[in-house]
C-alpha positions in Angstrom: 4.7 19.4 -77.5 5.3 22.5 -75.3 6.7 21.7 -72.0 8.0 18.3 -73.1 11.4 17.5 -71.6 14.0 18.7 -74.1 16.9 17.1 -72.4 18.8 15.1 -75.1 19.9 12.6 -72.5 16.2 11.6 -72.1 16.0 10.4 -75.7 15.8 6.8 -74.3 12.2 7.7 -73.3 11.2 7.7 -77.0 9.5 4.4 -77.9 9.8 3.0 -74.5 7.1 0.3 -74.0 4.9 1.5 -71.2 4.0 -2.1 -70.2 7.6 -2.6 -69.2 7.5 -2.3 -65.4 11.3 -2.2 -65.3 10.9 1.2 -66.9 8.7 2.6 -64.2 11.6 3.8 -61.9 13.4 5.2 -64.9 10.3 7.2 -66.0 9.8 8.3 -62.4 13.4 9.5 -62.0 13.3 11.3 -65.4 9.9 13.1 -64.9 9.4 13.6 -61.2 11.2 16.9 -60.7 9.5 18.4 -63.8 6.1 17.1 -62.5 6.8 18.7 -59.1 7.7 22.1 -60.8 4.5 21.9 -62.8 2.4 21.0 -59.8 4.0 23.9 -57.8 3.0 26.4 -60.5 -0.6 24.9 -60.6 -1.0 25.0 -56.8 0.5 28.5 -56.4 -1.4 30.2 -53.7 -3.4 27.2 -52.6 -3.1 26.0 -49.0 -0.9 22.9 -48.7 -2.9 21.2 -45.9 -4.6 18.7 -48.3 -1.7 17.9 -50.6 1.5 19.5 -51.8 3.3 19.5 -55.1 5.4 16.4 -54.3 2.3 14.5 -53.2 0.6 15.4 -56.4 3.6 14.5 -58.6 4.1 11.2 -56.7 0.5 10.2 -57.5 0.7 10.9 -61.3 2.9 7.9 -62.3 0.9 5.3 -60.3 -2.2 6.7 -62.0 -0.5 6.5 -65.4 0.5 2.8 -64.8 -3.0 1.9 -63.5 -4.3 3.3 -66.8 -1.8 1.1 -68.7 -2.9 -1.9 -66.6 -6.6 -1.2 -67.3 -5.9 -1.0 -71.0 -6.5 2.8 -71.4 -2.9 3.3 -72.7 -0.6 0.9 -74.3 2.2 0.6 -76.9 5.1 2.9 -77.2 5.1 6.6 -76.5 7.4 9.3 -77.8 8.9 11.5 -75.1 6.5 14.3 -76.0 3.4 12.0 -75.9 4.4 10.5 -72.5 5.1 14.0 -71.1 1.7 15.3 -72.5 -0.2 12.4 -70.9 1.6 12.9 -67.5 0.8 16.6 -67.6 -2.8 15.8 -68.4 -3.1 13.5 -65.4 -1.4 16.1 -63.2 -3.7 18.9 -64.4 -6.8 16.8 -63.8 -5.6 16.0 -60.3 -5.0 19.7 -59.6 -8.5 20.5 -60.9 -10.0 17.8 -58.8 -8.2 19.1 -55.7 -9.4 22.6 -56.3 -13.0 21.4 -56.9 -12.9 19.4 -53.7 -11.5 22.4 -51.7 -14.2 24.7 -52.9 -17.2 22.3 -52.6 -19.5 23.2 -49.8 -19.9 20.1 -47.7 -23.1 19.2 -45.9 -23.3 21.1 -42.6 -20.3 23.3 -43.4 -20.6 26.5 -41.4 -23.8 25.4 -39.6 -24.3 24.2 -36.1 -25.0 20.5 -36.3 -28.2 19.3 -34.9 -31.8 20.3 -35.7 -32.5 22.2 -38.9 -34.0 25.7 -38.4 -37.3 24.4 -39.7 -37.4 21.5 -37.2 -36.5 23.9 -34.3 -39.1 26.4 -35.4 -41.8 23.7 -35.5 -40.8 22.3 -32.1 -40.8 25.8 -30.6 -43.8 27.1 -32.4 -42.2 30.1 -34.1 -41.2 31.1 -37.6 -38.1 29.5 -39.2 -36.7 33.0 -39.9 -36.8 33.7 -36.2 -34.6 30.6 -35.5 -32.2 31.6 -38.3 -31.9 35.2 -37.0 -31.2 33.9 -33.4 -28.6 31.4 -34.7 -26.9 34.2 -36.7 -26.8 36.4 -33.7 -25.4 33.6 -31.6 -22.7 33.0 -34.1 -21.7 36.7 -34.2 -21.6 36.9 -30.4 -19.6 33.6 -30.3 -17.0 35.0 -32.7 -16.6 38.3 -30.7 -16.2 36.3 -27.5 -13.7 33.9 -29.1 -11.7 36.8 -30.5 -11.6 38.6 -27.1 -10.5 35.4 -25.3 -7.7 34.9 -27.9 -6.4 38.5 -27.2 -5.8 38.0 -23.5 
C-alpha cells in the first residue's frame, strides 16, 4: 500500500494480533511520528486553535482500538493493512475537523436576541427595515472598533 511504513525493522507489525493490548504501546511508538507527518500535511494551512497534528495523531490509535473492542476489526493485520486503516481513521478525523470548522453555527455572525421578524412585528415595520438597520449598525460598530484599536 502506498505510504505504508517500509522500515524493515517494523516487520514485527506483520501478523500482530490487534486484540493484544500489550501491542498498543508498540504500535503507537511505531506509527505515531508517521501519523503526525500525515496529519501535518492534511492540516496544512488550517488554523491550529481546534486541534493540531499531534492531537489528531494521538486520537487515531484509541479510535482504532475502540473499533477492535466493538468488533469492527479483529484478527491479524499486515503492516500495510494496519497502516491503511490508521490512515483512513486519520483522514476521516481531518475531514470531520474541516466540516466542523466550516459549518455555520446557529447565530453565527448575528446579534443574539430577537429575530428581525420578531423585532419588525414588535416595532410595526418591515423585516427588511430591521435587517438594513442591523447591517448599518454592524458596519458602524466595525469602523468604531477599528479606530479604537488604532489609538
